[in-house]
Structure formats: C-alpha cells, structure tokens
N, C-alpha and C positions, 0 to 999 in steps of 0.2 A: 821500642822504641818510644820518645816521650811524646806529650800533646804539640798539635800544632803550633808553631812557634809565635805568629801573628795573632791567635782567637781569642785572648783575653784581653786585648785592647786596640782591636782592629779599627775600631772610630776612631779612637785619637790619633792612629799612625794612616791611614789611608794616604795622605798627600804623600808623606816619605816614601812609605810603598812604589806607588806611581811615578815618583823622581827618581827611584833606584831602576826603576822596570829597563832602561836602555842601557843600560851597561852590565845587568842581571841577563837581558837578551844578546848583548856580546861576548859575556863569557859562554854564555850557552851555546852560540853559535861558534864560538874556540876552540870549546872544548870538547864538544858533544857531537853525535848526529843522527838525527832522525833513522830509524831504516826499518827494514822489514822483519819478517819471520826469523826466528835464530839470531837476532842480533840485539846488542845493546841498545835504548832508544836512545838515552842519554849516560853519558860517562861523565865523570867530573875527576879533577887530580888536584893532589895536592898543589897549592900555592894559587889558589882563587883567595880573592881579598875576605876578609872576614866579615865587612859589610853584605858580600854578597852571596854569601854562603848560606845567610838561614833564605834566602829566597830562593835560592837553588833546591830547598827540602821540597819546593813545590814540583818540582820536575826530574827529580831524579830519584834513583829504583825504579825505574821505569824499565820493563824487559817486554817484549813480544813475545810470549810464550805459550797462549794455549788458543789455538787455532777456532778462528770464527766469533771471538768474544771482544766488546772493546768496554772498558770504562768509563761512563759518563757522569759528569755532574749534572742536578737537576734539571739548571737552565739548558742542556744540549739533549736531554732524552727527548722522543717522542712525544706525542700527547698520550698520555694513560701506558707509559712505558713505567715500569717501577723497580728499582730493584740498584740500577745504576747500571746493568749490565746489555748492553745491545746482542743480542743471538746471533747466529748465523742469518735468518733467512733465508735456510736450505740449502746455502753454500756459501763459501769465502774463506779467504786466510786470514789473519789475526793481523791485527794493527797494534794496539795497543792495549797491553792491560799491566794495571798498576797494583804494585807489591810496597805497599807503605802503610803498617802495621794493619787495620783492618782496612780490605783495599775502597771499600765501598766508602765507609764514612771518612777517612783521609783524603781520596780524591774530590769526592764533594767538598770538602773544607777548603781543600787548597783552590780549586777552582773559584769557590765563592769567595775566599779572601783577595784574590787577586783580581774577581768581577770578572772573570774570563781573560784577563787582560795578557798574560803569556802564552797561550795557544797559538792565539791568531798573528802575533809577533814574531813568535817561531817558526813561523811556515815564510817569512819572509827575509831572502836574504840580501846582499849587499845591491842585486840592479833590482830588487822589488819583486821579485816573483812569489807567487805563491808554490805550494807543493809541486814538485817534478815526478811525477807517477811512470813509470817505466813497465814495458809489458812485452814480455821474450814472445819466443815465435817454437816453432815445432823443429828437431826433436830436442827441445831446451828446457834448461831449468832456470829460475830468475841469476841463476849466479855467471851467467851470459853476460850480464852486467856490472860483474864487479870491478873490473879494472879499469872500467870508464868511470864509475861511479867517485873511486877513487881519484881520478885524473881530474875528474868535475871537484870537487873538494868542498860541496854543495851540503849544507847542513839539513835540507828538505828533501830527502828524497825516498821515495816507497818504490821498490821493485815488487810486483805484485806472481804470485805464482799460478798459473793459470789448473784449476780444478783437472786432478787425476793426472797431472806431470809431474810434481815434487811431492805428491803425496795421495793418497788413496783416492780412488773417485767416488763422489758422492754419491749414496743410493740417490736414485730416480734420474741421473744426471745423464743425458743423453748423447753429450758431447758434440751437438750441432753446431754450427757456425751461429746460427741466433741464438741457442745459450749462452754461447760464447759471448758472444757482445753485449746479449742483456745481464750476463753477472758482472761484466767491466762497470758496464753502465750503474749495476747498483754497489759496487766497490765506489765507483767517484762518488756517489751520491753519499755514503756513509761519511767520506771524507770534510763534505759540507760546503767548502768553498770552490769556485772554478782551477781549475789545477793546470801546469803545464804538463800535457800528454805526451809520451814519447815510446813509440811501438815498433819491434822489428819482426819481420816473416809475419808469420799470422798473426802475431801483436799488433801488428802494421795496418793488418786487414781488421783488426776489430776496430782498432785505432778510425780507420775509414767510414766503421759503420755509425761508432756511437759519435764521430762529430755530423756526419749526416741527419742522424734520427733527434740527438739528444747536445746539440751545439753548446746550451746554456751550463753544460757542466764543465766547461775546458775555458781557459783563457788564452792557451795556444796549442798548437799540435802538432807532431813530428811522426813521420812513418817514412819507412823504405819499402812499403809495399801498396802505393797508390793504385800501381796498376788493377788491382782488385774491381776499384772502381771506374773502371773503363767497361765501359757496354761489351766491348770485342776481346776483351781478356781472352788469355787461352793458356792452360797450365801446361807446367814444365812436363816432363818424361816421367820423373817420380812420380808425381803427385798422380799421374794417369795408371801408373801400376797402383797406386794405394787405391784408387778408386774402382780396380777390376776386383771382383768377388776370386778368392781363393788368392788371386795374385798377389794380392795387397798380405792376405796372413802369412803367403809363404816367405815373401819380404821380411818381415818382419820377424818369422820364425827364425831364417838365417841369422839377423844380426841378433838375434837373443843368444842362440846357438855359439855365434864367435868369441873370441875375447875381446876384454874393455881396449886391448890396444891395437886387435883389428879392427874394430871400430872406430876407433880413435884415427887409425890411419887414415878413412873415408872421409873425415874433418880435415884432415892435412892435407890431401890431396885438393881440396877448395880453400887453401890458404889460412887455414887456423893454424897458431903455431901449436907445438908439441904440447906444452904443459895444459893448455886450457883445451887442444881437442881429447887429453885424455877425461879431464874432469865432464865435459861432454858426453864421452861416450860411455862413462861409469854411470850417468844417473837414466839412461834406457834402460824401460823394463817391460812386463805385459801392459802393465796400467796405462801408462803412457802411450804403447803402440797400440792400444785399442781403441784409448780415445782419440790418437792420429787417423786410423781409419774410418771411424763415425764423422769425423771433420770432415774429411775429403770429399765423405760419399755425399755430405750433406750439401757441397758447396760444389757440385759438377756446372753449377750454370751461375755462381757466384756473379760473374759481371751482368748477367742480364739483371739479375736479382737486387743487387745493390749499385750500380754502375747509375741508373738514373737519381737516384739520391743524393748522389754524391758532387752537387754541384754548388757553385755559390755559398761555399761554407761562409759563416761570419766571421767567426776566430782564425786569427792568422795561422797561418800552414805553412811547413816547410816539408818539402818532399825530397828524401834522400835517394841519391843514385848511383851507385856504385857502377864503374864501367867493368869489371870481371865479375858479374852476377850473372850467372848463367839459370837461375832461378827463375830472377826477375827481368821483365821486359822494359828497358831503357822508353822506348817507344809507349807503350801504353802507360807508365808512369807518368811521361811528359805531358801525356795528351789529358789525361788523367788532373795532373796537378792545374792543368789551364782552366779547366771547366770548374775545380776547385776555387779558382783565384788562387793558388799556394805558390808559395815561392820555389825553386828547386836549387838543387847545388848537386855538383856533379865530384864525384869521391875516384879521379884517376887512378887508376891502380890499385883498388881496393876491390876485394871480393862480396859474396853475403855477409860473411860475418866479420863488417868492417869495425865494429867496434872493438873485437880482438885480436884484430890485425895492428891497429896504431889507435889506442882508446885516445891516447894525448890529443891525437888530429879529429877523432870523433868529440872531444869534448868540445874543443876550439870551435867547431862548427856547431854544436848548439850554444855554446856562450854569445857565440855571436849573433845567432837568429834571436835569444831572446833581449841581447840587447838593444834591438831595436824594436821591442814591446814598449806601447806607454803605459 
C-alpha cells in the first residue's frame, strides 16, 4: 500500500480534514459495523464519495483476528507501553488488530493525523450512546446475540466471549464468578470510555457485579439476571445439579455424548427456535462444560456474597423480566431492581432466550431504554 495520504501536508490541511469528519463518520456508520472477534470491523463498498474515500483509509482494512491484542496509537498506550500493541494482560478476547501495511506505523500515523478524533466519534450512534457491550451466558457463545445485533443495526456494538466458552480456557484461569467479573471489568477498561452494558444469564450476573463495584465503567446497564443481586436468591434445579460433585460431571458427560440434534432439542423445549437451538448446541464442548461446573460451584452463595453491594447503582439500569423464564425468579429480580434503583420491563410470553425468540422486540426494548439516557 502507498504512504499515508494526509502525512505530507498535514499541517496545511487540518481544517479541511476536521470539516470532513461528520461526513466521514456518517458514511462509516452507514457502511460499516464495529464488531467482535471473527468479524470485519469496518467494511466499505463502492459508491462512497471520493472526498470521503481518503479519510476512510484511516479506519478501513481493520480486522478482529488475533485473540488478546489491540493496536493503539501512542496517545492511547498506557504509560511505559511500547510497540503499539496492548497484550492480553493474561486473559481476554481480541478487539481490533490493524492490518494496513506495517500495523504499528500505519495505525499510529492514522490516529495521529486525525488527532484521535475518528475513534470516539465512531463510538456514537444517532442516540449519542457510547459503545454497547453484550455479554452472553451459559451454555452459550457470543452468537446468541447475532439476531438481536442485526435487528439493532447499531454500528458500535461489541459481543464479548467468556474465557473458556468459545475458545480454549486460559492457563491458570479458575473460572470462578469473581474471576469472570474481574475479566469483564478489565475488558471494559480496555475500551477506554463508559459503555452501554448488556448481559444475559451469567453475563447478566457479571453485569450486576461490575456495576456494583465499578460503576464508572458504564454509562448504562441492562440485565435479565438481577435476581443474583438479591440476598435471598435461590438457584434453579439445573444449577444445583452442576454444583453437586459427580452429579454435575455426569450431567455434562451425557450432554457431550448426545448428538447436536439431541442437545438442540433441550433448547427448543425452552422456546428457542430450531436454527439458533442447533447453533447453541453445536458449541457445547468439554472446555465449556468444565468452566460451567467451576463457575456454579464458586457461586453457591452468590446472593449473600454479591447482593449487599447491588444497591443504589448510580448508572441508569434496566432489568428485563421474561414471564416464562424457568431459571430466573421474577420476584428476586423485581426486589433487586428496586434496591439498585433500576427500571424494569416485563416481557410477557417470552422465556429465558428472549433475544432469540423475538430479536425485533428485544431491540425495541433496548432502543427505548437508551433513548431515555441523557
């Protein structure tokens, strides 16, 4: 590829470049989507006006491809960090890996030339929200959010992958509830600005913990697992099996021995449509099963441990309560939401996997909540 197009006369053209930014950001929002692992971060097609094409080189050809790394300009590196790459810090999925010639040199040049203006602007949509981060639950992968994210059509979304679920379990990772909550906080720190955080199932449980202990990391939060923040919370029957030595191992041995179609049938019993049920079932493996057992066995008394801190949360929150969810208690969720000063929304006729049953309705719920934010 050629040299950075604005570098030779950067000083003389600063005003013109800044004037182009609103149009640039409009076209990037329309034509591209920030995404998580294994997805293009920005995609461009023919038809973008010539005057915008040069600016798009600052953000095109980005791909999320190498777990645990993120290329940053010098301005966004931590003190003492060199080389433009932020490493795993021990854990974590990838966010953005730049591939534009020499990734270090080109990413730094692009970020410096635009004075880091493009990046924060790309994180805002027409509602003015910062990046929306989605956290899946058990036994799931980020794919559970796919249809909902498509319905949202929002360019600033990131779907995180819990360690050990859609990838190998990191060395030394105990898969306890505190480790997962700490991992989520670390991922939000890497994004750099407060986010709109959305969690489902255990992902929603980790949302409860993060907003209780690190509220400065979020602008808003949504969870369907607020009951975990109730000091009188009681686990469902499946959880009690997984928390029981040998009984939990036997359960997952049977599941892993079954065919994908047989496992999918269990999801369909709880209201998941056939195609997403098959997708959920196809991702269940030994690593995920072992992480689930360790997670649940660390959380026998999660209500008493996390509940007291889940109160008077300063960031605006929304608690989703599906009427047909057999795993989460509506009473516990309502009580915990009141203590946390959060709004509630009832999804009548929906079950545990509400985002798969009706993605359009789920997207409407989120949009309406985000529209109330200042």
